[in-house]
C-alpha positions in Angstrom: 0.0 0.0 0.0 2.8 2.4 0.9 4.4 1.7 -2.5 1.2 2.5 -4.4 0.8 5.8 -2.5 4.4 6.7 -3.1 4.1 5.9 -6.8 0.9 8.1 -7.1 2.7 11.0 -5.3 5.7 10.6 -7.6 3.5 10.7 -10.7 1.7 13.7 -9.4 4.9 15.6 -8.8 6.3 14.7 -12.3 3.1 15.8 -13.9 3.2 19.2 -12.2 6.8 19.6 -13.1 6.1 18.9 -16.8 3.2 21.3 -16.8 5.3 24.1 -15.2 8.0 23.6 -17.9 5.4 23.4 -20.7 4.5 27.1 -20.3 8.1 28.0 -21.3 7.7 31.7 -21.0 10.5 33.7 -19.4 9.3 36.0 -16.5 11.3 38.8 -18.1 12.2 39.5 -21.7 15.9 38.6 -22.0 16.1 38.6 -18.2 15.6 42.4 -18.1 13.3 43.2 -15.2 12.1 46.4 -17.1 10.2 44.0 -19.3 8.0 41.7 -17.2 5.7 39.0 -18.7 2.0 40.0 -18.5 0.4 37.4 -20.8 1.3 34.3 -22.6 -0.9 32.3 -24.9 -0.4 29.8 -27.8 3.3 30.4 -27.8 3.1 34.2 -28.0 4.4 36.2 -25.0 3.5 39.8 -24.2 5.9 41.9 -22.1 5.5 45.4 -20.7 8.0 48.1 -21.3 7.9 49.6 -17.8 9.9 52.6 -18.9 7.2 53.6 -21.5 4.4 54.0 -18.9 2.8 57.5 -19.2 0.0 59.1 -17.2 -2.0 61.0 -19.8 -4.7 62.2 -17.5 -4.6 62.4 -13.7 -8.1 63.5 -12.5 -9.0 61.3 -9.5 -11.1 59.2 -9.4 -10.4 58.9 -13.1 -7.1 58.2 -14.7 -5.8 57.6 -18.2 -2.5 55.6 -18.7 -0.6 54.4 -21.8 2.1 51.8 -22.0 4.0 49.9 -24.7 3.7 46.1 -24.9 6.3 44.0 -26.9 5.0 40.9 -28.7 7.3 37.9 -29.0 6.0 34.9 -31.1 7.2 31.4 -30.3 8.5 32.6 -26.9 7.6 29.2 -25.4 10.2 27.7 -27.7 12.9 30.1 -26.6 12.6 32.6 -29.5 13.3 36.2 -28.6 12.6 38.1 -31.8 10.1 41.0 -31.3 7.4 41.0 -33.9 5.9 44.3 -32.9 5.4 46.9 -30.2 1.9 48.0 -29.4 0.9 51.0 -27.4 -2.2 50.4 -25.2 -4.3 53.1 -23.5 -6.5 52.6 -20.5 -9.1 54.6 -18.7 -9.9 53.9 -15.1 -12.7 55.0 -12.8 -11.7 54.2 -9.3 -15.1 54.9 -7.7 -17.0 52.6 -10.1 -14.1 50.2 -10.2 -14.3 50.0 -14.0 -11.4 49.7 -16.4 -11.6 50.5 -20.1 -9.2 49.9 -23.0 -8.9 52.2 -26.0 -9.8 50.0 -29.0 -8.1 52.4 -31.5 -5.2 53.9 -29.5 -5.6 57.7 -29.5 -9.2 57.8 -30.5 -10.8 57.4 -27.1 -12.9 54.5 -28.3 -13.3 52.9 -24.9 -14.3 49.3 -24.3 -15.2 48.1 -20.8 -13.0 45.2 -19.5 -15.1 43.0 -17.3 -13.0 41.6 -14.4 -14.6 38.2 -14.7 -14.8 38.2 -18.5 -13.4 35.4 -20.7 -10.1 35.7 -22.4 -12.0 36.9 -25.5 -13.8 39.6 -23.5 -11.0 40.9 -21.3 -7.8 38.8 -21.5 -4.6 40.5 -22.5 -5.9 44.1 -22.2 -7.1 43.6 -18.7 -3.8 42.2 -17.6 -1.9 45.0 -19.2 -4.3 47.6 -17.7 -4.0 46.0 -14.3 -0.2 46.0 -14.5 0.0 49.6 -15.7 -2.2 50.8 -12.9 -0.2 48.9 -10.3 3.1 50.2 -11.7 2.0 53.8 -11.7 0.0 54.0 -8.4 1.2 51.0 -6.4 -2.4 49.9 -6.0 -4.2 46.9 -7.4 -7.2 47.9 -9.5 -9.3 44.8 -10.2 -7.0 42.7 -8.0 -7.8 44.6 -4.9 -11.0 42.6 -4.3 -12.8 39.4 -5.1 -15.4 39.4 -7.9 -18.4 37.2 -8.2 -18.3 34.9 -11.3 -21.7 33.5 -12.2 -20.1 30.8 -14.4 -18.3 29.3 -11.4 -21.0 30.6 -8.9 -18.4 31.8 -6.5 -16.1 34.8 -5.7 -12.8 34.7 -7.5 -9.5 36.6 -7.3 -8.6 37.9 -10.7 -4.8 38.2 -10.3 -2.4 36.1 -8.4 0.2 37.5 -6.1 3.0 36.2 -8.4 1.6 38.5 -11.1 2.2 41.6 -9.0 5.6 40.3 -7.7 6.8 40.0 -11.3 6.0 43.7 -11.8 8.2 45.0 -8.9 
């Protein structure tokens, strides 16, 4: 019986280790802490350029921030070639706790980013917006509280502590 339990534990550990390696994304582009990973999906990694963060409008409780994001295809395979750099703009209303992304940067065509939305609804923009707000103000925006997710029928934390630790 002990042998069976030991084998099951060993298999579980090996499975977790292989899953951790499968992601393959570096926490920082080329090891530079100025470029933390904010999103990785289907082999593509998105890294923030922390030095590009700009506050375009500071009018509490409303804020507008812009930041550059570098896109690295095949990052999960160790590739480091940047395919493009995107500038993303965000509008935040602290009182309503709502974040918006500018769909056409510079045109103020704001789209609401639902904190419990799917990757298609919120995904990358929400992570970049959360990171930008945290970097500029030292506060979590959506990550400062739990949100009710009707799909899971429970309260969920949107961002992990490791997400914020990578930004420091």
